[in-house]
TORTORGU-708006 format. One record per residue (C-alpha): residue number from 1; x, y, z. Coordinates in steps of 0.25 Angstrom, whole numbers. Layout:
N
+-----+-------+-------+-------+
|   i |     X |     Y |     Z |
+-----+-------+-------+-------+
| NUM |     X |     Y |     Z |
...
+-----+-------+-------+-------+
***
This chain:
155
+-----+-------+-------+-------+
|   i |     X |     Y |     Z |
+-----+-------+-------+-------+
|   1 |     0 |     0 |     0 |
|   2 |     5 |    14 |    -4 |
|   3 |     4 |    25 |     6 |
|   4 |     4 |    40 |     3 |
|   5 |    13 |    47 |    13 |
|   6 |    10 |    61 |    18 |
|   7 |    17 |    70 |    27 |
|   8 |     9 |    81 |    34 |
|   9 |    10 |    89 |    47 |
|  10 |     2 |    85 |    59 |
|  11 |    -4 |    97 |    64 |
|  12 |   -14 |    99 |    76 |
|  13 |   -25 |    96 |    67 |
|  14 |   -28 |    85 |    57 |
|  15 |   -23 |    87 |    43 |
|  16 |   -33 |    81 |    33 |
|  17 |   -25 |    73 |    22 |
|  18 |   -31 |    73 |     9 |
|  19 |   -31 |    60 |     1 |
|  20 |   -17 |    58 |    -3 |
|  21 |   -12 |    71 |     2 |
|  22 |    -6 |    78 |    14 |
|  23 |     1 |    90 |    19 |
|  24 |    15 |    87 |    15 |
|  25 |    24 |    98 |    20 |
|  26 |    24 |   109 |    31 |
|  27 |    23 |   123 |    28 |
|  28 |    35 |   132 |    25 |
|  29 |    34 |   138 |    39 |
|  30 |    34 |   127 |    49 |
|  31 |    33 |   136 |    62 |
|  32 |    18 |   135 |    63 |
|  33 |    19 |   120 |    62 |
|  34 |    30 |   118 |    72 |
|  35 |    21 |   109 |    80 |
|  36 |    18 |   100 |    68 |
|  37 |    25 |    87 |    65 |
|  38 |    26 |    80 |    52 |
|  39 |    19 |    66 |    51 |
|  40 |    19 |    56 |    40 |
|  41 |     6 |    50 |    37 |
|  42 |     2 |    39 |    27 |
|  43 |   -10 |    40 |    19 |
|  44 |   -15 |    26 |    15 |
|  45 |   -18 |    24 |     0 |
|  46 |   -27 |    12 |    -5 |
|  47 |   -21 |     0 |   -11 |
|  48 |   -26 |     0 |   -26 |
|  49 |   -24 |   -14 |   -32 |
|  50 |   -22 |   -10 |   -47 |
|  51 |   -22 |   -25 |   -52 |
|  52 |   -32 |   -27 |   -63 |
|  53 |   -45 |   -34 |   -60 |
|  54 |   -51 |   -45 |   -68 |
|  55 |   -53 |   -38 |   -81 |
|  56 |   -54 |   -25 |   -87 |
|  57 |   -67 |   -29 |   -94 |
|  58 |   -80 |   -20 |   -93 |
|  59 |   -94 |   -23 |   -89 |
|  60 |  -105 |   -21 |   -99 |
|  61 |  -106 |    -6 |   -97 |
|  62 |   -91 |    -5 |   -99 |
|  63 |   -87 |    -2 |   -85 |
|  64 |   -74 |   -11 |   -83 |
|  65 |   -74 |   -23 |   -74 |
|  66 |   -63 |   -17 |   -65 |
|  67 |   -72 |    -6 |   -61 |
|  68 |   -84 |   -16 |   -58 |
|  69 |   -75 |   -25 |   -50 |
|  70 |   -68 |   -14 |   -42 |
|  71 |   -81 |    -6 |   -39 |
|  72 |   -90 |   -18 |   -36 |
|  73 |  -104 |   -13 |   -31 |
|  74 |  -100 |     1 |   -36 |
|  75 |   -96 |    -3 |   -50 |
|  76 |  -108 |     4 |   -57 |
|  77 |  -104 |    17 |   -50 |
|  78 |   -89 |    15 |   -53 |
|  79 |   -93 |    12 |   -68 |
|  80 |  -102 |    24 |   -69 |
|  81 |   -92 |    34 |   -62 |
|  82 |   -80 |    29 |   -70 |
|  83 |   -88 |    30 |   -83 |
|  84 |   -92 |    44 |   -80 |
|  85 |   -77 |    48 |   -76 |
|  86 |   -70 |    41 |   -88 |
|  87 |   -79 |    34 |   -97 |
|  88 |   -72 |    22 |   -93 |
|  89 |   -59 |    27 |   -99 |
|  90 |   -47 |    22 |   -90 |
|  91 |   -38 |    33 |   -97 |
|  92 |   -47 |    45 |   -94 |
|  93 |   -41 |    57 |   -88 |
|  94 |   -49 |    68 |   -82 |
|  95 |   -49 |    81 |   -73 |
|  96 |   -37 |    86 |   -81 |
|  97 |   -29 |    74 |   -79 |
|  98 |   -32 |    71 |   -64 |
|  99 |   -42 |    60 |   -66 |
| 100 |   -38 |    47 |   -72 |
| 101 |   -44 |    35 |   -78 |
| 102 |   -56 |    27 |   -77 |
| 103 |   -62 |    33 |   -64 |
| 104 |   -55 |    46 |   -67 |
| 105 |   -47 |    46 |   -54 |
| 106 |   -40 |    58 |   -49 |
| 107 |   -25 |    56 |   -50 |
| 108 |   -24 |    58 |   -34 |
| 109 |   -32 |    45 |   -32 |
| 110 |   -20 |    38 |   -39 |
| 111 |   -11 |    43 |   -28 |
| 112 |   -21 |    39 |   -17 |
| 113 |   -22 |    25 |   -23 |
| 114 |    -8 |    23 |   -25 |
| 115 |    -8 |    22 |   -40 |
| 116 |    -1 |    32 |   -50 |
| 117 |   -11 |    41 |   -58 |
| 118 |    -8 |    34 |   -71 |
| 119 |   -13 |    21 |   -65 |
| 120 |   -27 |    27 |   -64 |
| 121 |   -28 |    24 |   -79 |
| 122 |   -28 |     9 |   -77 |
| 123 |   -43 |     5 |   -75 |
| 124 |   -41 |    -5 |   -64 |
| 125 |   -32 |     5 |   -56 |
| 126 |   -42 |    17 |   -58 |
| 127 |   -54 |     8 |   -54 |
| 128 |   -47 |     3 |   -41 |
| 129 |   -43 |    17 |   -37 |
| 130 |   -57 |    22 |   -40 |
| 131 |   -62 |    11 |   -31 |
| 132 |   -53 |    15 |   -20 |
| 133 |   -56 |    29 |   -21 |
| 134 |   -71 |    26 |   -21 |
| 135 |   -69 |    18 |    -8 |
| 136 |   -60 |    29 |    -2 |
| 137 |   -70 |    40 |    -5 |
| 138 |   -83 |    32 |    -3 |
| 139 |   -90 |    39 |   -14 |
| 140 |   -89 |    41 |   -29 |
| 141 |   -92 |    56 |   -30 |
| 142 |   -91 |    69 |   -22 |
| 143 |   -79 |    77 |   -20 |
| 144 |   -67 |    70 |   -26 |
| 145 |   -75 |    59 |   -32 |
| 146 |   -79 |    55 |   -45 |
| 147 |   -87 |    67 |   -52 |
| 148 |   -94 |    57 |   -61 |
| 149 |  -100 |    50 |   -48 |
| 150 |  -106 |    63 |   -44 |
| 151 |  -112 |    65 |   -58 |
| 152 |  -117 |    51 |   -58 |
| 153 |  -123 |    51 |   -44 |
| 154 |  -114 |    40 |   -39 |
| 155 |  -109 |    42 |   -25 |
+-----+-------+-------+-------+
***
């Protein structure tokens, strides 16, 4: 399992850590922070198994089996969201180059999941990372989610 290491200042209040990011250095003037100490924190990242599933075949509507197998009960939602996002094109690039592949995953999710951004163009990897994101977030749409889910009324 890979971990993202972050350095931050432990002040007298909780410093919220955004997903995959942290305060990495002290200000230029350390005097106001003389009471602070540098602490190393480890932010866990999920383990994404990028091995291909049984086959890259598609079901009758064209949604690939890897999506159906990965999302199980939520496969219909996953197929609808991914079609809206990329028209099922694993090579799709959106948001001025920041959203990649089948599920149009933001490149920051690649780092979070322990894969390189270029790996998001692989259908199996993109699908498994999308599933991990859905599990982590607990919903499809909303702030930071898939805009197509909001348009489709999928939550």
